[in-house]
N, C-alpha and C positions, 0 to 999 in steps of 0.2 A: 235873297231871291224873292220876288213877289209871288203871291198866291196864284196858283193856276186857275184859269177860268174853267167853266163847266165843260166847254167843248174840248179843251185839251185833256181833261180827266177822262172824258168818254172815249177819246181816241186811244189813249193809253190802255184803258180797260179793254177796248175792242181788240187791239193788237195782242194783249195778253191772252184773251180767250181764243183767238185764232191760233196762237202758238200751242195752246193746250190741245186744240182739236187736231193739229197736225202731228202730234206725237206718233211715232212709228209703231202703233199697236197692231195686233193681228185683226183683220177686218172680215166682214161678211161679204163674199164676192164670188162671182162665177168665173174669175180668172185667178191666176197665180199673181201674188203681189209683185209690183214692179221693183226691180233691184236698184233703180236710181230714181231720184225725184224728177218730175217733169213739171213744166210750166205751161199755162194756157192763158190766153187773153180773150176777152169777149168784146166785140165792137159795139155791143148793145148796151142800153141803159140798164141799171140795176133792176132786178125783179125781186119784189119782196118775197122773203122766204115764207112759203105756205106750209104750215104744220097741220097735217091731217091726222087727227086723233080718232081712233075707233071709239064709237060711242057706247059700246057694250063690252062686257068681259069676254064674250065669245068672239075670238078673232076671225074664225072661219065664217061666221054669220055676217060679220062686218064686211068681209071680202065679197061674199055672195051678194050683199046689198049693193055693192059697187060694180056688179057685173063682172067680177073677176072669177075665172075658172078655178075651182077648188079641186085638187087632185085626190085620187084614192091613195091608200097606203102603197108605198113603193115596195115592189117585190122583184127579185131577179127573174122569176119565172112568169111574171105578169105580162099578158098581151097588151094591157092598157099602157104600160110604159115601154116606149121604143128605145132600144139601146143604139147608140151611135158610135160606141167605142171610145178609145182614149184620144185626147188631144195630141197632136203631133208636135206642137211647139208651145212654148210658154209665152203667152201674150204680154207685150209691153216690156219684155226683158231686153234692155239695150244690147244689140247684137254686135259687139266689138269683135267677137269671134265669128268665124265663118258659119258656124251652126250651133244652135242650142240643142243639146241632146235630151230627149225625154225617154227614160227607160223604166224598168219595172219598179225602181225605187222613187221615181219622181213622175207622177202622172196625175191626170184628172180625167175621170170617166164621165161621160155625158149621156143623159136620158131625156126624153121629152114625152109629154102627155098632151093629147088633144081631147078636149072636152067634146062630148057628142052634141052639145047644144049651146055652148058659150064660145063666142069667137075670141080668140086670144091664144095664149101659150103658157105651158108650165115646163120649166127646165130644171132638172136635178143634176147636181154635180157631186161626185164622191172623189175625194183627194187622198193622196198618199199620206197626208198628215193626220188622217182619221176624221176629217170634217166631212159633213154631208149637208148640203143646202138645197133648198127648192125656192124658186121664184116663179110666181104666176102673175100674169099681166092680162088685162082686158084690152082688146083692140078697139072696142067701141067707146070706152070711157077714159082709158089711159091709166086707170088705177092699177097698182101692183102690190102684191103681198109677198112677204118674206118669211121663211122658216129655216131654222138651222139647229144642228145638234150641238152637243158639248163634246168636242173631240178628246178632251182630257179625261172624260169619265169612261171607265172600262165597260159600263153597261150601255153606253150610247155611241162610243167611238165606232167609225165605219171602216171596213176593209173589203177587198174584193171578194172575200168569202161570205160576207154578210148576205143573208138570204132575204131579209125583210126589214123595212124601216117603217113602223107605224107613224102616221102623221101626228098622232097624239103624243109621240115621244119627242117631237121636235119643239124647240122653243120659238116664240114669236115676239113681236114688239109689245104685246100686253104683258107677257110673262117677263120679258127682258131676255136678251141673248146671253150666251155663256160669258163668264167673267173673263176679262182681258180682251174682249172684242169691242169694236166701235160700231155705231149705226151703219147699216148697209149702204145708205146713200152718201156716206163720205166718199165712196168710189162710184157707186152706181148712179150716174147722173146723165141727163140728156133726154133724147127723144124716145128712149125706151129703157127698161130696167135691166136689160141683158148686156153683158160685156163679152164681145167675141170678135174674132177676126174672120171676116167673110171668106177669105181665101185659104183658111186652114181647112184641109179636107174633111175633118170631122165636123166642124161648124157648118161647112157647106152642105152636109147632108141634113142638118137641121133647117137651114134657110131655104134650101132648094131640094126638097124631097123628091125621090123618084116616083112615089105613089101619091095619089090625091089624098089630102087631108083637108076637107072643106072648111072646117072651123079653125084650123091652125094657122097662126101668123105671129111672128115676133114684132110686128110693126104696130105702133100706136096710130090708129087712123083718125081718132078724134080725142080731144081732151079739152078741159076748161083752162089749161095753162099753155102758153105758147112762148117760143123763143125765136130769135132771128140769127141767121148766119150770113155774114157778108164775105163773099169770095170774089176778088176782082171788082168788077162793076155790078155784080149781081148780089142782091140781098133777098133771101127767101125766108118765109115764116114756116115754122114747123111745130107740131104739138109736142109737149113734154109730158112724160109719165108722171103720175101722182102717187107717191108711196102711201100706203095705208099704215099709219103708225099705231101707237098704243099708249097706255098709261105709263108704262115703264120706259119705252123708247119712242120718242117723237121723231118721225122721219120727215125729211123735206127734200126738195129737188131744186135748189136755187140756181140761177144763172151765175156763172163765174164773173166776177167784176174786177179782180186784181190778179197779177201773177202769183204763183205759189200753189199751195195744195188745194185751194178752193176750186181749181180747174183741172185737177188731176184725173187720171184714168179715162173714163169714157170721153170727156170733152177735151182731152189732150190732143185729139185728132186735129184740131185747129192748128196746133203747133206743127204737126207733121205736114199739113198742107202748106204752111208757110215755108217750111224747109225744102219744099219741092221734091221730097223723096230722094234726095241725093246726099244727105249728111250721114256719115257712118253711124250706125246704130238705128237707123230708121228705114233702111233700104231692103234688106233681105228678110226681115221678119214680116209675118203677116200684119197688115195694117189693121188697127182696130176700127170697128164700125164708127163712123163719124156722127156728128150731131144731126146731120140731115141725109142719112143714107137711105135714099128712096129715089123714085122716078124723077123727082124735080131737084135732085142734087145738082150742084154746079157742074158744068161740063167737064172740068178738069179733075173732079173728085175721083180718085182711083177706085173707090167703092161704090160708085154710081150704080144704081139698079141691083144692089146686092140682095134684095128681097125677090122672091119669086111671087109671093102673094101679098 
């Protein structure tokens, strides 16, 4: 057999790296992990992966410098954190059954924080597995910051009786997340950092609140990175959120270019649109927010106008 050329070697190495990335490790996510793999395709050219590394050891200051709202300590009794209750469904669980039951042993509780002077959103999620995570995102710049606990540690594991979670007790991309986890943006990709189903009644109270929250929105209104979504004859451009990474965990938000795990989670909505909402497993569950869930979404997008603000 002749010697491989350089291009062949690089392709083999690329496939090997992708296989390692796609290992089913526990991730940092505001949804429950999907129980089946999904595929997604992108009709757009490849976008170079942009690694945004925090320039200082203080992650919160790096977030503030990017106009990301930084939350106070989470407290059950705090008026600054608004409780939305537990999610009623497990997002992205293929629904071969008539209904996916969420009970006291399998749940995810949602809270949100609205900064008094920074436009954007902070969302916290506490799960039955002991994990507690916060994502904050700027509406005006598109940058997003991530914090998470170590659910395996008795001192930091979360449960419904937990009264307080100091932000300083959570890990970030500068410190590195808990062992056994993968970078948050393996799943959190697309036009904002949050993963939710707009028609889940709990997420609905986050997206469409009953009372005015002038600075609160989960939508990225501007960013220096953009993607495109083609649906039928229409192609629209949308901003993409930019994760603030760190020395230990470099985060990025690339456009998916091939089928497989590179387009999972958030951007798998493209696949659901292609299936036309009629294939078993994608009909009765709440649909995830798609890559362009906004006023200029394609007319047939079932999550069109899912934002109120």
